[in-house]
Structures are given as C-alpha cells and as structure tokens.
C-alpha positions as CSV (number, residue, x, y, z in Angstrom):
1,M,-24.9,-26.6,32.7
2,R,-25.5,-26.1,28.9
3,N,-28.9,-27.5,28.1
4,I,-29.8,-26.5,24.5
5,L,-28.0,-24.2,22.1
6,Y,-29.3,-23.7,18.6
7,D,-30.2,-21.2,15.8
8,N,-34.1,-20.7,15.8
9,P,-35.7,-20.5,12.2
10,S,-35.4,-16.7,12.3
11,G,-31.5,-17.1,12.5
12,T,-31.2,-15.7,16.0
13,P,-29.2,-17.8,18.4
14,T,-31.1,-19.0,21.1
15,T,-29.6,-20.4,24.5
16,N,-31.3,-22.2,27.5
17,M,-28.8,-22.0,30.2
18,S,-29.3,-22.9,34.1
19,P,-28.6,-19.8,36.3
20,N,-25.3,-20.0,38.3
21,K,-25.2,-16.6,40.1
22,D,-21.7,-16.7,41.4
23,L,-20.4,-18.5,38.3
24,K,-19.1,-21.3,40.4
25,G,-16.8,-23.7,38.4
26,H,-16.1,-21.2,35.6
27,K,-12.8,-19.8,34.6
28,L,-12.3,-16.8,32.4
29,L,-9.0,-16.6,30.4
30,L,-8.4,-12.9,29.3
31,I,-5.8,-13.1,26.2
32,V,-5.4,-9.3,25.5
33,P,-2.2,-7.3,24.8
34,W,-2.8,-4.9,27.7
35,D,-3.3,-4.9,31.6
36,P,-6.9,-5.0,32.7
37,P,-7.8,-1.5,34.5
38,A,-6.9,-1.3,38.2
39,G,-9.4,-3.0,40.3
40,Y,-11.0,-4.7,37.3
41,I,-10.4,-8.4,38.3
42,D,-11.2,-7.6,42.0
43,G,-14.5,-6.3,40.8
44,L,-15.1,-9.5,38.8
45,H,-14.4,-11.7,42.0
46,K,-16.7,-9.5,43.9
47,S,-19.6,-9.7,41.4
48,F,-19.0,-13.6,40.8
49,P,-17.4,-15.2,43.8
50,G,-16.9,-18.5,42.0
51,L,-15.2,-17.2,39.0
52,E,-11.6,-17.8,38.6
53,V,-9.9,-15.1,36.5
54,V,-6.5,-15.7,34.6
55,H,-4.8,-12.9,32.5
56,S,-2.1,-13.5,29.7
57,N,-0.7,-10.3,28.2
58,W,-0.6,-11.6,24.6
59,D,-1.2,-10.0,21.2
60,T,-3.3,-12.5,19.0
61,W,-3.2,-10.3,16.1
62,K,0.4,-10.0,15.8
63,E,1.6,-13.4,17.2
64,S,1.3,-16.6,15.2
65,S,0.3,-18.6,18.0
66,L,-1.5,-18.7,21.5
67,P,0.5,-17.7,24.5
68,S,2.9,-20.2,25.7
69,D,2.3,-19.7,29.2
70,V,-1.3,-21.2,29.0
71,A,-0.5,-25.1,29.1
72,D,-2.6,-27.9,27.8
73,E,-3.9,-28.7,31.0
74,D,-5.1,-25.4,31.5
75,W,-7.3,-25.4,28.4
76,K,-9.1,-28.1,29.8
77,T,-10.5,-26.0,32.6
78,V,-11.1,-22.7,30.6
79,T,-15.1,-22.3,30.2
80,I,-14.9,-18.3,29.1
81,L,-12.3,-16.8,26.8
82,L,-11.5,-13.4,25.9
83,T,-9.5,-13.5,22.8
84,G,-8.6,-12.2,19.2
85,P,-8.2,-14.3,16.1
86,K,-6.4,-17.2,17.8
87,F,-8.0,-20.2,19.1
88,P,-7.4,-23.6,20.9
89,T,-8.6,-26.7,19.3
90,K,-12.1,-28.0,20.2
91,E,-10.4,-31.0,21.8
92,A,-8.0,-29.0,23.8
93,A,-10.8,-26.6,25.2
94,S,-13.4,-29.2,25.7
95,N,-15.3,-27.3,28.5
96,L,-15.4,-24.0,26.5
97,Q,-18.9,-22.3,26.7
98,L,-18.4,-18.7,25.7
99,V,-15.8,-16.9,23.4
100,Q,-15.8,-13.2,23.6
101,L,-14.1,-11.7,20.6
102,Q,-12.1,-8.5,20.5
103,S,-13.6,-7.5,17.2
104,A,-16.9,-6.5,15.7
105,G,-16.3,-8.6,12.9
106,A,-16.5,-12.5,12.9
107,N,-15.6,-13.5,9.4
108,Y,-12.3,-15.2,10.6
109,V,-14.1,-17.6,13.0
110,L,-16.6,-18.9,10.4
111,D,-14.5,-21.8,9.1
112,N,-12.8,-22.6,12.5
113,P,-13.7,-26.0,13.9
114,L,-14.2,-24.4,17.5
115,F,-17.0,-22.3,15.8
116,K,-18.3,-24.5,13.0
117,D,-18.4,-28.0,14.8
118,T,-19.4,-26.9,18.2
119,D,-22.3,-25.2,19.9
120,I,-20.0,-22.7,21.8
121,A,-21.3,-19.2,22.1
122,F,-19.1,-16.8,19.9
123,C,-19.9,-12.9,20.6
124,T,-18.5,-10.1,18.8
125,A,-17.6,-6.6,20.1
126,N,-20.1,-5.0,18.0
127,G,-21.0,-1.6,19.5
128,V,-17.5,-0.7,20.7
129,H,-16.5,1.4,17.4
130,G,-19.7,3.3,16.9
131,P,-18.4,6.6,18.3
132,Q,-15.1,6.9,16.9
133,I,-16.0,5.5,13.4
134,A,-19.0,7.6,13.0
135,E,-16.6,10.7,13.9
136,W,-14.2,9.2,11.1
137,I,-17.1,9.0,8.6
138,I,-18.5,12.4,9.1
139,C,-14.8,13.9,9.4
140,T,-13.8,12.6,5.9
141,F,-17.2,13.6,4.4
142,L,-17.0,17.1,5.5
143,A,-13.3,17.3,4.9
144,F,-14.0,16.5,1.2
145,Q,-17.1,18.9,1.2
146,H,-14.9,21.8,2.6
147,N,-11.9,21.0,0.4
148,I,-9.6,20.4,3.5
149,P,-7.3,17.9,1.5
150,R,-6.5,20.6,-1.0
151,F,-5.7,23.2,2.0
152,L,-3.6,20.8,3.7
153,D,-1.6,20.5,0.6
154,N,-1.4,24.2,0.3
155,I,0.3,24.1,3.8
156,K,3.0,22.1,2.6
157,E,3.8,24.5,-0.1
158,H,3.1,27.6,2.2
159,K,0.3,28.7,-0.1
160,W,-2.6,31.1,0.6
161,E,-5.3,30.4,-1.8
162,R,-8.6,31.8,-0.6
163,S,-11.8,31.4,-2.8
164,W,-14.1,34.3,-2.9
165,D,-17.1,32.3,-4.3
166,D,-19.6,31.6,-1.4
167,S,-21.1,28.7,-3.6
168,D,-17.9,26.7,-3.7
169,T,-18.8,24.6,-0.5
170,Q,-21.9,22.3,0.0
171,D,-22.8,22.2,3.6
172,A,-24.6,19.0,5.1
173,V,-28.0,20.3,5.7
174,H,-30.5,18.5,3.6
175,Q,-28.1,16.3,2.0
176,R,-29.1,12.4,2.2
177,V,-27.0,9.7,3.7
178,G,-27.7,6.1,3.0
179,I,-26.4,3.6,5.3
180,L,-25.7,0.3,3.8
181,G,-25.8,-2.0,7.1
182,Y,-27.8,-0.3,9.8
183,G,-25.9,-1.7,12.8
184,S,-24.4,-0.1,15.6
185,I,-22.0,2.0,13.7
186,G,-24.7,2.8,11.2
187,R,-26.9,3.9,13.9
188,Q,-24.2,6.2,15.3
189,V,-23.6,7.7,11.8
190,A,-27.4,8.4,11.8
191,R,-27.2,10.2,15.1
192,V,-24.6,12.3,14.1
193,A,-25.8,13.1,10.4
194,K,-29.2,14.1,11.8
195,A,-27.5,16.6,14.2
196,L,-26.0,18.1,11.1
197,G,-29.4,18.3,9.3
198,M,-29.1,15.5,7.1
199,D,-31.6,12.9,6.1
200,V,-31.0,9.3,6.8
201,Y,-31.9,6.3,4.8
202,A,-31.4,2.8,6.1
203,Y,-30.8,-0.6,4.6
204,T,-30.8,-3.9,6.4
205,N,-30.6,-7.3,4.7
206,R,-33.9,-8.4,6.6
207,P,-37.3,-6.3,6.5
208,R,-37.8,-4.2,9.4
209,P,-41.5,-3.2,9.2
210,T,-42.5,-2.8,12.9
211,P,-41.1,-0.8,15.7
212,E,-40.0,-3.8,17.3
213,S,-38.0,-5.3,14.4
214,R,-36.2,-1.9,14.2
215,R,-34.9,-2.2,17.6
216,D,-31.3,-3.0,18.1
217,D,-30.1,-5.1,21.1
218,S,-26.4,-5.1,20.7
219,F,-24.1,-3.2,22.8
220,V,-24.5,0.8,22.6
221,V,-22.6,3.5,24.6
222,P,-25.4,4.8,26.8
223,G,-27.1,7.9,25.0
224,L,-25.7,7.3,21.6
225,G,-26.7,5.5,18.5
226,D,-30.3,4.8,17.5
227,P,-31.3,1.6,19.4
228,E,-35.2,2.3,18.8
229,G,-34.5,2.6,15.0
230,L,-36.3,6.0,15.0
231,L,-33.8,8.1,12.9
232,P,-34.2,7.0,9.3
233,S,-36.8,8.6,7.4
234,K,-37.0,5.4,5.0
235,W,-35.9,2.1,5.3
236,F,-35.0,-0.5,2.8
237,S,-34.1,-4.3,2.8
238,G,-33.3,-7.3,0.9
239,T,-30.3,-9.2,-0.7
240,K,-31.2,-9.3,-4.4
241,P,-29.4,-7.0,-6.7
242,E,-32.5,-5.1,-7.7
243,E,-33.4,-4.5,-3.9
244,I,-30.0,-3.0,-3.6
245,H,-30.3,-0.9,-6.7
246,D,-33.4,0.6,-5.4
247,F,-31.6,1.9,-2.3
248,L,-28.7,3.1,-4.3
249,S,-31.1,4.9,-6.8
250,A,-32.5,6.9,-3.8
251,D,-30.7,10.2,-4.5
252,L,-27.9,9.6,-2.0
253,D,-25.4,12.2,-1.3
254,L,-23.4,10.0,1.0
255,L,-23.3,6.3,0.9
256,V,-21.8,4.7,3.9
257,L,-20.8,1.0,3.5
258,A,-20.8,-0.7,7.0
259,L,-21.2,-4.3,6.3
260,P,-19.6,-7.6,7.3
261,L,-17.7,-9.6,4.8
262,T,-19.9,-12.5,3.8
263,P,-20.1,-14.6,0.5
264,Q,-23.3,-12.2,-0.1
265,T,-21.5,-8.8,0.6
266,R,-18.1,-9.6,-1.5
267,G,-17.9,-7.4,-4.5
268,M,-21.5,-5.9,-3.8
269,I,-20.5,-2.7,-4.9
270,A,-19.0,-2.7,-8.6
271,A,-19.3,-1.0,-11.7
272,P,-23.2,-1.4,-12.3
273,Q,-23.6,-0.1,-8.7
274,F,-21.4,3.0,-9.3
275,K,-23.1,3.9,-12.5
276,I,-26.3,4.0,-10.6
277,L,-24.8,6.5,-8.0
278,E,-23.5,8.6,-11.0
279,G,-26.7,10.5,-11.1
280,K,-26.1,12.3,-7.8
281,K,-22.4,11.8,-7.9
282,T,-22.6,10.1,-4.5
283,Y,-19.7,10.3,-2.1
284,V,-18.8,6.7,-1.0
285,T,-17.3,5.7,2.5
286,N,-16.1,2.0,3.2
287,I,-15.3,1.1,6.9
288,G,-16.6,-2.4,6.6
289,R,-14.3,-4.7,4.7
290,G,-12.3,-3.9,1.7
291,P,-13.6,-6.5,-0.7
292,V,-17.1,-5.3,-0.3
293,I,-15.8,-3.0,-3.3
294,N,-14.3,-3.9,-6.5
295,T,-11.4,-1.9,-6.4
296,D,-10.7,-1.7,-10.0
297,D,-14.3,-0.4,-10.5
298,L,-13.9,2.0,-7.7
299,I,-10.8,3.4,-9.5
300,T,-12.8,3.8,-12.6
301,A,-15.7,5.4,-10.8
302,L,-13.5,8.0,-9.2
303,N,-11.3,8.7,-12.4
304,E,-14.2,9.0,-14.6
305,G,-16.4,11.2,-12.3
306,W,-19.1,8.5,-11.8
307,I,-19.1,9.4,-7.9
308,R,-17.6,12.7,-6.3
309,G,-15.3,11.1,-4.0
310,A,-14.4,8.1,-1.8
311,A,-13.1,7.7,1.8
312,L,-11.7,4.2,2.6
313,D,-10.5,2.9,6.0
314,V,-10.4,-0.5,4.4
315,T,-9.2,-1.7,1.0
316,D,-8.7,-4.7,-1.2
317,P,-5.9,-5.6,-1.2
318,E,-5.0,-4.7,2.4
319,P,-2.4,-3.5,3.2
320,L,-2.6,-1.4,0.0
321,P,0.7,-1.7,-1.8
322,K,3.1,1.1,-2.5
323,G,2.4,2.0,-6.2
324,H,-1.3,0.6,-6.4
325,P,-3.3,2.9,-8.6
326,L,-5.8,3.4,-6.0
327,W,-3.5,6.0,-4.2
328,D,-3.6,8.3,-7.3
329,A,-7.2,7.8,-8.0
330,K,-9.1,11.2,-8.1
331,N,-10.7,12.6,-4.8
332,I,-9.7,9.7,-2.7
333,I,-9.2,9.7,1.0
334,I,-7.3,6.5,2.5
335,T,-6.4,5.4,6.0
336,P,-4.8,2.3,7.1
337,H,-7.7,0.5,9.0
338,V,-7.6,2.9,11.8
339,S,-10.9,4.4,12.1
340,G,-11.8,2.0,15.1
341,N,-9.0,3.1,17.2
342,S,-10.1,4.8,20.4
343,T,-8.8,5.1,23.9
344,S,-12.1,3.9,25.0
345,Y,-12.1,0.6,23.0
346,N,-10.6,-1.7,25.8
347,Q,-13.3,-0.3,28.5
348,R,-15.9,-0.7,26.1
349,L,-14.9,-4.3,25.1
350,L,-14.9,-5.2,28.9
351,S,-18.2,-3.8,29.2
352,I,-19.7,-6.2,26.7
353,L,-17.8,-9.0,28.5
354,D,-19.3,-7.9,31.7
355,I,-22.7,-8.0,30.4
356,N,-22.2,-11.5,29.0
357,L,-20.9,-12.8,32.4
358,H,-24.0,-11.4,33.9
359,R,-26.2,-13.1,31.3
360,L,-24.3,-16.4,31.8
361,S,-24.7,-16.2,35.5
362,E,-28.5,-15.6,35.1
363,G,-29.0,-18.2,32.3
364,K,-30.0,-15.7,29.6
365,E,-28.8,-15.4,26.0
366,F,-25.6,-13.5,25.2
367,M,-25.4,-10.1,23.8
368,N,-23.7,-9.9,20.2
369,R,-24.0,-13.7,19.8
370,V,-22.7,-14.6,16.3
371,S,-25.2,-16.6,14.4
372,R,-24.2,-19.9,12.7
373,K,-27.0,-19.2,10.3
374,R,-26.1,-15.9,9.1
375,G,-22.2,-15.9,9.8
376,Y,-22.3,-12.7,11.8
C-alpha cells in the first residue's frame, strides 16, 4: 500500500499512498489510559467499515513497558498505533504505517529505531494544547503585572494591604509579546494577546516572507489561533545567534518560549540573551522544554534584575528538586508541567487521529507529521 515516503528538500514529509476508502486490512490499536468516548469506536466502524479497532487501557507515561494484553502475534497485524512514549520494536510491528503520538513534542522518538530506521509516519498531537497553554501564559503574565502572587501571600496572613497609587500596575495595552516558536501554541497566544491590545512579534527558524509561507496547516481548534499568520506585526527568523539576538533586542515586554527541544534549541536562552533583555526588563515565559533555558543563568537574571520576572511550566532539571535555588529566585512563578492539562485534551487528540485516518483512507499526507530532517 505504501508506495513512497521521504522528506523532500524543504524538510516537509511527503507521502504517496494508495486510497483505501474503507481502510480494509488496517488495524488500529489505541493504547491510552482512558476509555474512548461512548460511540467513538462505533463511529470509526461507520466511517471505515474495513478498520479493526482494539483498545488497551494502559498508561505509557507511567508504566515501564507496553501493555501485556497485546501479544507478539498481535503486533504483526497492527498498522495504526495511538500511543505515548512506549513503542514496539520495528521487527515486532513489521506492518506498522502510522504512529499517532499523544504529545505535541516528539523529542523522545528521534533516536528510537522505529522512527530512525523506518519510513513509518509519526504524527504529533500538535494543536491540542493551544487554548489552555495560551490561557496559562497570559494568566501568569497578568498575575505578575497585577501583583496577584503578593496578594495570595497576604491572604495567608489575613493581611489587607491596599495601594493608593494608580501607577503601580502596568496593564497589557501596547505592550509587546515576542513569541519564539510561532506554532499552534504561539498562534493562540497571539490571538489572546491581540485581544488585550498587545503588539505581537513572531520568530520562526525558517523565513516566512509570503502569505502562503505564514500559513499553519497543523491542527487548530476551529475559530482559534492564527492559521493564516495575520496577527504578528513583524516576523523574525533564523537559527544563528545574531538573528535570535536581533529578535530579543526588539523591546519585548513578554518573551514566550514555545520551542521543541532539539540540539539547536538546548541552552538557547542563557546569560548573553538575558543581558539583551535587560534593556526592557522583559518578562520570560517557558512552556516548551526546560533545557531551552540555562537554569543557573536564569537565576542570576532574576536575582540581579535583568528581567522583571519569569513563569515556568517546565524546568531543568525536571522535576525540580526540593531545595533547588530556582524555587527562591525573585519574581518566579513555577508550575509542575501542567499548563497543557485540559478536560478537552483527549477529544482534541482523537480529532487529530480522525483527520489522519481520513487522510490515510484518501491517500493524502498526514497532519502533524514529524520531519526526519528537522526532528519535529
């Protein structure tokens, strides 16, 4: 069924698949730690009469192995897999064609032989996090701007401390947010920020000079985000330090780090970058991966006042140990990697899977496909 699969020179995965409207001969294995919504599997059978669907209630994020109820002989017949960070060997799952990941990040698959040494399509859940993480980003920024952490501390002390200074709070109007990594999360941040009256600058690793290049074809909750790429007033791009420094020098009030973890992004924000941000006392938010920031340099930047504050949903190390000096840094908000949590997460994940099942049946390219060239 699979005729050709390769990464084209631009880095965009390309697939030439034969249409199979009913998905006859395909077997979908759902390895998720929850039961599919009522009627979901029946709906799949209605859409794809030839598709066999098997569900294994198993948490691949907590368990050290794959579910024991999937026998070796079963893997030979699985062609489509929904899973977290646990995978069969390429020898065991010799007929596998599509792996739908539960996460937006794919850094944990890059060195796995099932990804590295095959042409199996791996697709992320990119897009499921946009609404809730954008809320977290704007929430933590506004909380800092409006002194909410201090007032929460006052509640514990039963302390009424009112300021009579009308100039002690800077609202978001005309402040500038720079979004380093303008993907699905960044685009929803831009949408919310614009509604608050903020200016938006976007940064991508590849140039986006044309309207077509600024489009985003990954999953988006209908009516949200910035799929056409119309919201930023200015675009930056590149991978060289001087190109990133040009972006960081653009008078940013809020810097949002929404980057995957790759060799290029590891340690991208360190002392030299924090010193650039000192001019505007930029507030820094990281919801991507902890190692994108040099933690020791972040502590220095906070305690020395190079930046006005920081909100982290990811840290390095993670989990952040009790007693680590980052906990006591000035003007810090830390949450334990929970900004992506939402009661709508699973429904959005299944929506992406549904789209890719339809694309498989039509012989079209998958949504959110991980590029073997770029690593995300």
